[in-house]
N, C-alpha and C positions, 0 to 999 in steps of 0.2 A: 612828455617824452614818448616817442613812438615805441610800441611794444616790439619785443623780439619776434622775428619771423624766420622760418626756414622753409626751403622748397624741397618737397619730397618727390622723387621720381617713382611713380606708381605704375606697375606693369598690369595693363588690362589685356583682355584676350585679343583685341584688335590693334592696340598700339600702346606706347608708353605715354603717360601724361604727367605733367608737373602740377602738383597740388600744394598751394601755400598753406603752411600751418603756423598760425600766430600763437604767441605765448606757449611754445612747446614745453617749457619747464613749469608751467602752471600745474599745481598738484590737484588731481581729480579725486583721489581717495587718500585723505590725510592720514588715516591710520596705517597705511602701507607705503605712503610716499609715491604712489603711482601717478605719473605725470600724463599730460595730454599727449606728449610724444610717444610714451609707452603704449597708451591706448591706441594711437594711430598705427603703431607697429603690430600690436595684437590684431587689429582689424585687417591688416594686409595678410598676416599669416593664416587666419581662419577664413579668409574671403571665399575660397571655393566652396567650403561646406556651408558657410553663411548664406551665400547666394543661392545654393541649391534649395535651401529651405525658405528663404525670405525674398529672393529676387523675383522680378517679373510680377509684382503684386503691389497694390497700394500699401504704403507704410506710413505710420505716424512716428515722428521723432520726439523722444522725451529729452529735453535739453536742460542743462544746468550750467548757468553762466559761470558760477564760482565753485563748481565741484560738489561732491557729496557732503551733505551736512551743513552747508552754508546757508541754503535757502531752498524754498520749494522750486521744483522744476516746472516747466511748461511744455505744452505739446505744439509741435509744428506739423501740420498736415499738408498745407499748400506750399508749393515752391516759393520761397521768398524772393524778393527783388534781387537780381544779380546772380541767381542760380546758374551755374555753368551748364553748357550744352550736353555734357556727358551725364548729367542727372536727368532722368526721364520723368514723365508725369502721365497721368491718365485721369480722365474725368469720371468722377463717381457721384452717385446719388446718395445723400445722407437720409436719415430717418425722417427728417423734417420735410423731405422732398426737394431740398436745395441741392443744386449740382455745383461741383467745383473741382478743379484739378487737384490731384493729390500726388505726392512724391512717389516715385518708383526707383528702386536701386537695382541696377543691372550690371554694374561694373565695380571693381575694387576701388577705383578712383572715387566713385560716388559714395562709397562707405567712408573713405577717408575724408571726403568733403563734409560728410555729416558729423564726423568727429571734430573737424575744424569748426563746425557750427555748435560745438559743445554738446553734442548728442552723447548720451550714455546708454539709454535703453531704446531698442528698436521694436516697434509694435506692428507687425505685418498683418494684413487682412488674410482671411481664409480663402479668398478667391484670387484668381490671376488677373493681371492687367488686360489680358485678351478677352476676359469674360467676367467682369467685376461683380455681376449679380448672382453668380452661381458658384458656391464654394467648392473647392477641390479637397477640403479636409473637414472631417468632423472632429471638433476639438472639445475636450472635456477637462475642466479645471477642477482638481481635487484639492480643496482648501481646508487644511486642518483648523478646527476651531479651538478656543482655549480649553486646555485639558487634554488635547491630542497633539500628536507631533508627526514628523515625517514618516516614522516607522508605521504609524497607523494608516497614513496615506498609501504606503506601499502595499499593505494588506488589501486595502480597497481597490487599488490599481490592478492587482493580480486577479481579483474576482471580476472586475470590470472587463479585463481582457477576455475572460471566458464568456461574459455576456455578449460582447461585441462579436466574438467568433461565432456564437450561436446565431447572431444576426447576419452573418456572412461578411464580416469586416475583420481585417487584420490590424491590430493596434500597435502603436509605437509610443515609447515613453521618453520623457525628458524631465529633468528637475526644473522647478520654476525659477531656481536661483535664490529661493528663500526657503520656506518651510514646506511647500506643497509639491505636487506632481501634476504634470500635464500629460494627458493621454490623447494622442492623435490617431485618426484612421483615415487613409486616403480614400476619397470617394469620387465617383464620376460627377462632373459638373452638370447634373440633370435637374437639380432642384434649387430654388432660391433660398435665401437666408432663413425665412420663417419656417419653411419645411425642415431645414437642417436643425434649427432650434428645437422643433417638435421631436425630431429624431433623438437629439441629446436628452430632452426631457424623458422620453420613453426609456432610453438606456439608463438614465439616472434612477428612474422609478423602479426599474427591474433590479438594479443594484441595491437600492434601498430595501426592496422586498427580501432580498437574500441576506442583507446585513442590517437589519432594522436598528440594532443597538450601536452600530459603528458608522452608519452613513445616513445622511439626510438630504432631502431636496427642499427643505423649508427655507424660503427666501428671508424671512424675518429672523434676525439674530436671536431674539428672545425665545424662539422655538427650536433652535438648532441643538442645544445641549452640547455635551462633549462628544461630538461626532464629526466625521469628515463631511464637509458641505460640497455637494456637486453643483458648481456654479454654472447653471444652464444659461444664464444671461450673457456669458462670454461668447455664446454662439450667435448673438445678434449681429446684424449689419452694423459696421463701424464700432464694434466692440472687439478689442484685441487683447492679447497677452504678450508678454515678452517673447520674442522670437528665438529660435534655436541659435545658440552661440552669442546671444545678446548679453552684454554685461547687465548687472542690476545696480541701481543707485542706492546701495546700502553698504555699510562698513564691511570690509572683507573682500570687496570687488568680486563677488561671486558672479557666476555665469549660468544662464539657463542652458543646460547641457544634455543633449541626447545620450541615452544609455541603452545598453542591451538589457533585456528583461532579467537575465541571470545575474546581472550586477546589482540589482536592487536590494537584495538582502544584505543588511549591515552596511549599506552605502551611507557615506557622509556627504550630503549635498554641498556643504560649505567647503569641501576640498576642491571643488571645481571653480577656479578663479581665472582672472585675466592672465595671471602668471603661470598657472598650471595647465590650462586647457590646450595651449599650443603643443606642449609635449605629449599630451594625451592623444591629440589628433595624429601626430607623427607616429606614435607607438601603435595605436589600435585602429586608426582611421575613423571614419564617420559612421556611427551605428545607424544613422538614417539614410545612408547612401542609396539604398534600394527602396526607400519608402514608396516612391511613386512609380515603381516598375509595374505594379498592378493596382487598379483602383476598384473598390467595391461599390455597392449601391446601398441606399438607405431604405429600400422598399420594405424590408422586414421590420425595421424600427418604426416606420410610418404605420405599418399594420398594427404594431403594438400600441402606438399612439391612439389610433382609432379605437382599438379594443378598450383601452383605458378610459377614453371619452365615453364610450357606451356604458362603462361601469361607474360613471360619475366623476372621473378624474379629468378635469378639463385644463384650461389655460392656467398658467402661473404668472405672477406679477412680472412686469417689465421694469427696466430702470426708470427713475423718476423723470428723466428728460425726454423719454419717448412719448409720442402721442398715445392717447388711450387706444388700446387694441381690442378687437372683438373678442368677447368671452372672458376678458381679463377680470380677475377678482379685484375688490377695492384696494387701492394703494394706500392703505392705512395700517399702521402697526396694530396687530390683533388686540393687544391689551388696551388700546385707545379707541377701538371701533365701537361706535354706537349704532346698533342695527337699524334704528329708525332713520338714520341719515343716508342709507344706501339702498339702491334698488337691487333686485335679484341679479341683474346683469353686471353689477359692479359700478354703476354710475351713481354719482351723488344726487340726493333728492333736493338739495338746497335748503333743507330744514336745519335749524339750529336750536 
């Protein structure tokens, strides 16, 4: 039997478009009974703020065929067969050196199409489609480790804001939609991803120096302790986090939500949901509306990076699917590392 379908008339900036939504009554978040149709409605309401933060850039779609909790999701990066003309694309280069078109969302109808494709989480790149190799945002993911919580991330975020200001950058905050905080700073697109990663590492190390008992940049979980982890690897090419106003695929239908700094104290991040965020936008507007009015530069952070290198603090580990990078330490858990099996530059000797 054919699935139920409805046609939504979606208002874009240039014209109205009809978008077919199949199985509109399919439940996406079982704990709240939020359906695919309700998610499509949410997407249209928040579209202006969503596109301001996530539009005109490569985006990965995290899709769940049967909703939250039913099965693992999967990522779509390339436009699938039959993608409508109002969904844009741009060719990007991945870390492997492979090039391929990636989805770009520039219209409300394109967001609704993504919902039709069972997308829940939207993962935008830090660079624009007009210059995919040079990020326009420095992004720092503050990830609470076991024994810490959102309130601890808030304390770290406020100090991080001071660090970034000393480096000439103005920071903006949003909830991750789960337990953590994302701190963004608009930057001029003058440096490629590896430079921006080094800037993030420099900022993280400075934050760690100021809060050694509360913050860590240790990549290996066994070394993090009960501290907030500065996830510097989220700054790599093709590494993304949930975009502003993107729902999360967790019970509660929480949303990664931009906030004013003064809101952070006593904030409950789980209060921002697919059902509550539209009213919030109507009531207070978008806290990130002026984010890109002025862009800073990462020159000072790169000077800190070079200073730290001279003092013996060099490269940090990359994700396991990345090619081996110059100066990278061994990709082996410290408790399992056998010194004789590794060269000083971090490459394996081949000995067993």
